[in-house]
C-alpha positions as CSV (number, residue, x, y, z in Angstrom):
1,X,-31.9,34.5,-2.9
2,X,-32.9,37.7,-4.8
3,X,-31.6,36.2,-8.0
4,X,-33.4,32.8,-7.7
5,X,-36.9,34.1,-8.3
6,X,-36.2,35.9,-11.6
7,X,-34.1,32.9,-12.8
8,X,-36.9,30.5,-11.9
9,X,-39.3,32.7,-13.9
10,X,-37.1,32.7,-16.9
11,X,-36.7,28.9,-16.8
12,X,-40.5,28.4,-16.4
13,X,-41.1,30.8,-19.4
14,X,-38.7,28.9,-21.6
15,X,-40.2,25.6,-20.6
16,X,-43.7,26.7,-21.4
17,X,-42.6,28.0,-24.7
18,X,-40.9,24.7,-25.5
19,X,-44.1,22.8,-24.6
20,X,-46.2,25.0,-26.9
21,X,-47.0,22.9,-30.0
22,X,-47.2,26.0,-32.1
23,X,-43.7,27.0,-31.1
24,X,-42.4,23.5,-31.8
25,X,-43.9,23.7,-35.3
26,X,-42.2,27.0,-35.9
27,X,-38.9,25.6,-34.8
28,X,-39.1,22.7,-37.2
29,X,-37.8,23.8,-40.5
30,X,-39.5,22.8,-43.7
31,X,-37.8,19.9,-45.6
32,X,-35.6,21.1,-48.3
33,X,-36.5,19.7,-51.7
34,X,-33.5,18.9,-53.8
35,X,-33.8,19.9,-57.5
36,X,-33.7,16.8,-59.7
37,X,-31.1,17.2,-62.4
38,X,-29.9,15.1,-65.3
39,X,-26.6,15.9,-66.9
40,X,-26.7,19.1,-64.8
41,X,-30.1,20.1,-66.3
42,X,-33.1,20.8,-64.0
43,X,-35.5,18.3,-65.5
44,X,-38.6,19.9,-63.9
45,X,-38.1,23.0,-66.1
46,X,-37.9,21.2,-69.4
47,X,-39.7,18.5,-71.4
48,X,-37.4,15.7,-72.6
49,X,-37.5,13.6,-75.7
50,X,-35.3,10.7,-76.5
51,X,-34.0,9.4,-79.9
52,X,-31.1,7.9,-81.7
53,X,-28.9,9.2,-84.5
54,X,-30.3,7.8,-87.8
55,X,-28.4,6.8,-90.9
56,X,-27.5,9.8,-93.1
57,X,-28.3,12.2,-90.2
58,X,-25.6,14.9,-89.6
59,X,-25.4,17.2,-86.6
60,X,-26.9,20.1,-88.6
61,X,-29.8,18.0,-89.9
62,X,-30.5,16.6,-86.5
63,X,-30.6,20.0,-84.9
64,X,-32.8,21.3,-87.7
65,X,-35.3,18.5,-87.1
66,X,-35.3,19.3,-83.4
67,X,-36.3,22.9,-84.2
68,X,-33.1,24.7,-83.6
69,X,-32.5,28.1,-85.3
70,X,-30.0,28.2,-88.1
71,X,-28.0,30.9,-86.3
72,X,-27.8,28.8,-83.2
73,X,-26.8,25.7,-85.2
74,X,-24.0,27.7,-86.8
75,X,-22.9,29.0,-83.4
76,X,-22.7,25.5,-82.0
77,X,-20.6,24.3,-84.9
78,X,-18.1,27.1,-84.1
79,X,-18.3,26.4,-80.3
80,X,-17.6,22.6,-81.0
81,X,-14.2,23.3,-82.6
82,X,-11.5,21.9,-80.4
83,X,-14.1,20.3,-78.1
84,X,-15.9,17.7,-80.1
85,X,-15.7,16.6,-83.7
86,X,-19.2,16.8,-85.0
87,X,-18.3,14.4,-87.9
88,X,-18.0,11.7,-85.3
89,X,-21.7,11.4,-84.6
90,X,-22.4,7.7,-84.7
91,X,-25.5,6.0,-86.2
92,X,-27.5,4.4,-83.4
93,X,-26.0,6.4,-80.5
94,X,-28.7,7.8,-78.3
95,X,-29.5,11.4,-77.4
96,X,-31.8,13.4,-75.2
97,X,-33.3,16.7,-76.3
98,X,-34.7,19.1,-73.7
99,X,-37.3,21.6,-74.7
100,X,-38.8,24.6,-72.8
101,X,-42.3,24.4,-71.3
102,X,-43.5,27.3,-73.4
103,X,-46.7,27.1,-75.4
104,X,-44.5,26.6,-78.4
105,X,-41.6,24.5,-77.0
106,X,-38.1,25.5,-78.0
107,X,-35.0,23.3,-78.0
108,X,-32.8,24.2,-75.0
109,X,-30.2,21.4,-74.7
110,X,-29.2,18.4,-76.7
111,X,-27.2,15.7,-74.8
112,X,-25.5,13.2,-77.1
113,X,-24.1,9.9,-75.7
114,X,-20.7,9.7,-77.3
115,X,-19.9,6.5,-75.5
116,X,-20.9,4.6,-72.4
117,X,-18.5,6.7,-70.4
118,X,-18.8,10.2,-72.0
119,X,-21.6,12.5,-73.2
120,X,-21.7,15.8,-75.1
121,X,-24.0,18.7,-74.1
122,X,-25.0,21.3,-76.7
123,X,-26.7,24.3,-75.1
124,X,-28.8,26.9,-76.9
125,X,-31.0,28.1,-73.9
126,X,-29.3,30.9,-72.0
127,X,-26.1,30.7,-73.9
128,X,-24.4,28.8,-76.7
129,X,-21.9,26.2,-75.5
130,X,-20.6,22.7,-76.1
131,X,-19.0,20.6,-73.4
132,X,-17.9,17.0,-73.0
133,X,-18.3,15.3,-69.7
134,X,-17.2,11.9,-68.4
135,X,-19.4,9.5,-66.6
136,X,-17.9,8.3,-63.3
137,X,-16.6,4.7,-63.7
138,X,-16.6,2.4,-60.7
139,X,-15.1,-1.1,-60.3
140,X,-16.5,-3.8,-58.1
141,X,-15.4,-7.3,-57.3
142,X,-17.8,-10.2,-58.0
143,X,-17.8,-14.0,-57.8
144,X,-19.5,-16.2,-60.3
145,X,-20.2,-19.9,-60.4
146,X,-21.7,-22.3,-63.0
147,X,-21.8,-26.0,-64.0
148,X,-21.6,-27.1,-67.6
149,X,-24.7,-29.0,-68.8
150,X,-24.9,-28.0,-72.5
151,X,-22.1,-25.5,-73.3
152,X,-20.1,-22.9,-71.6
153,X,-21.9,-20.0,-73.3
154,X,-25.4,-21.4,-72.8
155,X,-24.9,-22.3,-69.1
156,X,-23.3,-18.9,-68.4
157,X,-26.3,-17.2,-69.9
158,X,-28.7,-19.4,-67.9
159,X,-26.7,-18.4,-64.7
160,X,-27.1,-14.7,-65.6
161,X,-23.4,-14.3,-66.1
162,X,-21.6,-12.0,-68.6
163,X,-20.6,-14.1,-71.7
164,X,-17.3,-12.2,-71.8
165,X,-16.3,-14.3,-68.8
166,X,-16.1,-17.3,-71.1
167,X,-13.6,-15.6,-73.3
168,X,-11.5,-14.4,-70.3
169,X,-11.5,-17.9,-68.9
170,X,-10.5,-19.5,-72.2
171,X,-7.6,-17.0,-72.4
172,X,-6.4,-17.8,-68.9
173,X,-6.6,-21.5,-69.4
174,X,-5.5,-21.5,-73.1
175,X,-2.4,-23.6,-72.2
176,X,-4.2,-25.9,-69.6
177,X,-7.8,-26.7,-70.6
178,X,-9.1,-27.3,-74.1
179,X,-12.4,-25.4,-73.9
180,X,-13.6,-27.2,-77.0
181,X,-13.6,-30.4,-75.1
182,X,-15.5,-29.4,-72.0
183,X,-17.6,-32.1,-70.5
184,X,-21.0,-32.2,-68.8
185,X,-20.5,-31.7,-65.1
186,X,-17.4,-29.5,-65.4
187,X,-17.8,-26.4,-63.2
188,X,-16.0,-23.2,-62.3
189,X,-15.9,-20.4,-59.7
190,X,-14.3,-17.1,-60.8
191,X,-13.5,-13.9,-58.9
192,X,-13.4,-11.0,-61.3
193,X,-13.9,-7.2,-61.6
194,X,-16.9,-5.5,-63.1
195,X,-16.5,-2.1,-64.7
196,X,-19.7,0.1,-64.2
197,X,-20.8,3.5,-65.3
198,X,-24.2,4.9,-64.2
199,X,-25.0,1.6,-62.7
200,X,-24.6,-0.3,-66.0
201,X,-22.0,-3.0,-66.5
202,X,-19.7,-1.9,-69.3
203,X,-17.1,-4.6,-69.3
204,X,-15.3,-7.3,-67.4
205,X,-12.1,-6.2,-65.7
206,X,-9.3,-8.4,-64.4
207,X,-10.0,-11.9,-63.3
208,X,-8.4,-12.2,-59.9
209,X,-8.7,-15.9,-59.4
210,X,-10.4,-18.9,-61.0
211,X,-11.2,-22.5,-60.0
212,X,-12.1,-24.7,-62.9
213,X,-13.0,-28.4,-62.4
214,X,-12.6,-30.2,-65.7
215,X,-12.7,-34.0,-66.1
216,X,-12.6,-34.4,-62.4
217,X,-9.4,-32.4,-62.0
218,X,-9.4,-28.9,-60.3
219,X,-7.3,-26.3,-62.1
220,X,-6.6,-23.2,-60.0
221,X,-5.5,-19.8,-61.5
222,X,-4.4,-16.7,-59.6
223,X,-3.5,-13.4,-61.1
224,X,-0.1,-12.2,-59.8
225,X,2.3,-9.5,-60.9
226,X,5.9,-10.6,-61.2
227,X,8.6,-8.3,-62.8
228,X,5.8,-5.8,-63.4
229,X,4.0,-8.3,-65.7
230,X,0.6,-9.7,-64.6
231,X,0.3,-13.4,-65.3
232,X,-1.7,-16.4,-64.0
233,X,-0.2,-19.2,-61.9
234,X,-1.6,-22.3,-60.2
235,X,-1.6,-23.1,-56.5
236,X,2.0,-24.4,-56.7
237,X,3.3,-21.2,-58.2
238,X,3.6,-22.8,-61.7
239,X,3.0,-20.5,-64.6
240,X,-0.2,-21.4,-66.6
241,X,1.5,-20.1,-69.8
242,X,3.2,-22.9,-71.6
243,X,5.1,-23.6,-74.7
244,X,2.0,-24.6,-76.6
245,X,-1.6,-23.5,-76.7
246,X,-4.2,-26.2,-76.1
247,X,-6.0,-25.3,-79.4
248,X,-5.3,-23.3,-82.5
249,X,-8.7,-21.5,-82.6
250,X,-10.3,-19.0,-80.3
251,X,-13.7,-20.6,-80.0
252,X,-15.8,-23.3,-81.7
253,X,-16.6,-27.0,-81.2
254,X,-14.8,-30.3,-82.0
255,X,-16.5,-32.2,-84.7
256,X,-14.2,-35.3,-84.9
257,X,-11.9,-36.7,-82.3
258,X,-8.5,-38.4,-82.5
259,X,-8.9,-42.0,-83.6
260,X,-6.9,-44.6,-85.6
261,X,-10.1,-45.9,-87.2
262,X,-12.3,-43.2,-88.6
263,X,-14.4,-43.5,-91.8
264,X,-13.3,-40.7,-94.1
265,X,-16.4,-38.5,-94.8
266,X,-15.6,-38.2,-98.5
267,X,-13.9,-41.5,-99.5
268,X,-15.9,-43.5,-96.9
269,X,-12.7,-45.5,-96.4
270,X,-11.7,-46.3,-92.8
271,X,-8.3,-44.9,-92.2
272,X,-6.3,-43.4,-89.3
273,X,-7.2,-39.9,-88.5
274,X,-4.3,-38.7,-86.3
275,X,-5.6,-35.2,-85.7
276,X,-8.5,-33.2,-84.3
277,X,-11.2,-31.6,-86.5
278,X,-12.5,-28.2,-85.4
279,X,-15.7,-27.2,-87.1
280,X,-15.7,-23.4,-87.6
281,X,-17.0,-20.9,-90.1
282,X,-14.9,-20.3,-93.2
283,X,-12.4,-17.5,-92.6
284,X,-12.0,-18.1,-88.8
285,X,-8.4,-17.2,-88.0
286,X,-6.1,-20.1,-87.3
287,X,-3.2,-19.5,-84.8
288,X,0.1,-21.2,-84.4
289,X,0.1,-23.1,-81.0
290,X,3.7,-22.1,-80.3
291,X,6.8,-20.4,-81.5
292,X,8.4,-22.1,-84.5
293,X,9.5,-22.1,-88.1
294,X,7.2,-22.7,-91.1
295,X,8.5,-25.8,-92.9
296,X,5.6,-26.2,-95.3
297,X,3.1,-23.9,-96.9
298,X,1.5,-25.6,-99.9
299,X,-1.5,-27.5,-101.3
300,X,-1.1,-31.1,-99.9
301,X,-3.7,-33.2,-101.8
302,X,-6.5,-34.4,-99.5
303,X,-5.3,-32.0,-96.8
304,X,-5.8,-29.0,-99.1
305,X,-4.0,-25.8,-98.2
306,X,-1.6,-26.8,-95.4
307,X,0.8,-25.1,-93.1
308,X,3.3,-27.2,-91.1
309,X,5.4,-25.7,-88.3
310,X,8.5,-27.1,-86.6
311,X,8.5,-25.9,-83.0
312,X,11.7,-27.5,-81.8
313,X,13.6,-30.8,-82.2
314,X,10.7,-32.7,-80.7
315,X,7.3,-31.2,-81.8
316,X,5.8,-30.3,-85.2
317,X,2.3,-29.1,-85.9
318,X,0.1,-29.0,-89.0
319,X,-3.0,-27.1,-90.0
320,X,-5.0,-28.5,-93.0
321,X,-7.9,-27.5,-95.3
322,X,-7.2,-23.8,-95.0
323,X,-9.1,-21.4,-97.2
324,X,-6.2,-19.0,-97.3
325,X,-2.8,-18.3,-95.8
326,X,-2.0,-15.3,-93.6
327,X,-0.5,-12.4,-95.4
328,X,3.3,-12.5,-95.5
329,X,3.5,-16.2,-94.5
330,X,6.2,-18.1,-96.2
331,X,8.3,-21.2,-95.8
332,X,11.2,-20.5,-93.5
333,X,9.4,-17.7,-91.7
334,X,9.6,-17.7,-87.9
335,X,6.1,-17.4,-86.2
336,X,5.2,-16.6,-82.6
337,X,2.7,-18.4,-80.4
338,X,-0.8,-17.1,-81.1
339,X,0.2,-15.6,-84.5
340,X,-2.4,-16.0,-87.2
341,X,-1.1,-18.3,-90.0
342,X,-4.2,-18.9,-92.0
343,X,-8.0,-19.2,-92.1
344,X,-10.4,-22.1,-91.8
345,X,-11.6,-23.5,-95.1
346,X,-12.7,-26.6,-96.9
347,X,-9.9,-27.2,-99.4
348,X,-8.8,-30.8,-100.3
349,X,-11.0,-33.8,-99.3
350,X,-13.5,-32.0,-97.0
351,X,-17.2,-32.0,-96.6
352,X,-17.4,-28.5,-95.0
353,X,-15.4,-25.7,-93.4
354,X,-13.2,-27.1,-90.6
355,X,-9.6,-27.2,-89.4
356,X,-7.8,-30.5,-89.3
357,X,-5.1,-30.0,-86.6
358,X,-2.2,-32.4,-86.1
359,X,0.8,-32.8,-83.8
360,X,3.9,-35.0,-84.2
361,X,6.3,-35.8,-81.3
362,X,9.6,-37.2,-82.4
363,X,8.0,-37.9,-85.8
364,X,5.1,-39.9,-84.4
365,X,1.5,-38.6,-84.5
366,X,0.0,-37.9,-81.1
367,X,-3.3,-36.8,-79.8
368,X,-3.2,-33.0,-79.5
369,X,-5.7,-33.0,-76.7
370,X,-3.3,-35.1,-74.5
371,X,-0.1,-33.3,-75.3
372,X,1.8,-32.0,-72.3
373,X,3.9,-28.9,-72.7
374,X,6.5,-27.4,-70.4
375,X,5.4,-24.3,-68.5
376,X,7.0,-20.9,-68.4
377,X,9.1,-19.7,-65.4
378,X,7.4,-20.2,-62.0
379,X,6.8,-17.7,-59.2
380,X,10.3,-16.6,-58.0
381,X,11.4,-17.8,-54.6
382,X,11.6,-14.3,-53.3
383,X,7.9,-13.7,-54.3
384,X,6.5,-17.0,-52.9
385,X,5.4,-15.5,-49.5
386,X,3.5,-12.7,-51.2
387,X,2.0,-15.1,-53.7
388,X,0.8,-17.6,-51.0
389,X,-0.7,-14.7,-49.1
390,X,-2.6,-13.7,-52.2
391,X,-3.9,-17.2,-52.6
392,X,-5.3,-17.2,-49.1
393,X,-6.8,-13.7,-49.6
394,X,-8.6,-14.8,-52.8
395,X,-10.2,-17.8,-51.0
396,X,-11.4,-15.5,-48.2
397,X,-12.7,-13.0,-50.8
398,X,-14.6,-15.8,-52.6
399,X,-16.3,-16.9,-49.4
400,X,-17.2,-13.4,-48.4
401,X,-18.6,-12.4,-51.8
402,X,-20.7,-15.5,-52.0
403,X,-22.3,-14.6,-48.7
404,X,-22.9,-11.0,-49.7
405,X,-24.3,-11.8,-53.2
406,X,-26.6,-14.4,-51.7
407,X,-28.0,-11.9,-49.3
408,X,-28.4,-9.4,-52.1
409,X,-30.3,-11.9,-54.2
410,X,-32.6,-12.7,-51.3
411,X,-33.3,-9.0,-50.7
412,X,-34.0,-8.6,-54.4
413,X,-36.5,-11.5,-54.5
414,X,-38.3,-10.2,-51.4
415,X,-38.5,-6.8,-53.0
416,X,-40.3,-8.2,-56.0
417,X,-43.0,-9.8,-53.9
């Protein structure tokens, strides 16, 4: 019992102290304020000015205009050797200059944005130094949807999507869908990667999957690596890459369709037009739709400068009204699919720059838009289980991302109220 009383007194004393507001305040530590930095520079200690490199402005002239001393400028040029080539300052690239808070501000640091992912810091404050740093790059998966009402580009922009997606989709479906013949009501869903730096989207990464409804038909595409080569395949495991591209140009619009009774724009005579006219600016590169041998490279009357390619014993293609031929192109030369063979022009009987594109099958003219081409090798049997699993995974990812992005958009809208 003799130990109980002192022990009780100690407990009571501690309890009283803990109930004392003054003591509680003393126990609470002051919040630690983190120093705000930018590029590793404490911004509160300096005044910052922004600018861009002007035409005819060199590193030395820029530093002089910012008030740097000649000795410091020379020291920086020496320090930059082996670190950054000062001759590679690009017109239009932004920079930030940090000045001391003295009565007469002095330049302390210059941070030059070399690219979206790297910047160069020139220090003249406590010491002379030049260093190049990389911005952390992150990749996130996104899902995008749009319906075609006017054009792929316009409708993508209205939906707030990156126009680069249009190019990626046209490349994936280059053998399956003619993007110059898209129709109102066509739609797509695409799962893709966004590459970001500093919260800013720099580029579009890999497209993981796409679902494109064209003319009432759904065309699925899944990225899958086989034999260490990434390619795109449909839901059946068939390769989207085929013997022939759907079109010989990268992007434009169709100005005249396949018909056996078109009035010629120059002669005004109604005659068969067994090809497709692609309106495009003069000089637009024209590609061979498939591997083959050049059997004609010559001026062909109303067709103007013409290139004709025999692809195999069945198919032959022709490209008319060219402004010029590709360098090194000659009769008898073997060309590859996608190889540039000439450039859009208006030679021969033509009212303006365009490409007249024609296809013959067994010597008979056919509609290029309806030509079916054999596909490349399918997904191998030993890879089918992994491929089918990836298809299921992509469909699950699509549903999940749609839900997450919908919630994010709601939160963003509520935040603006």
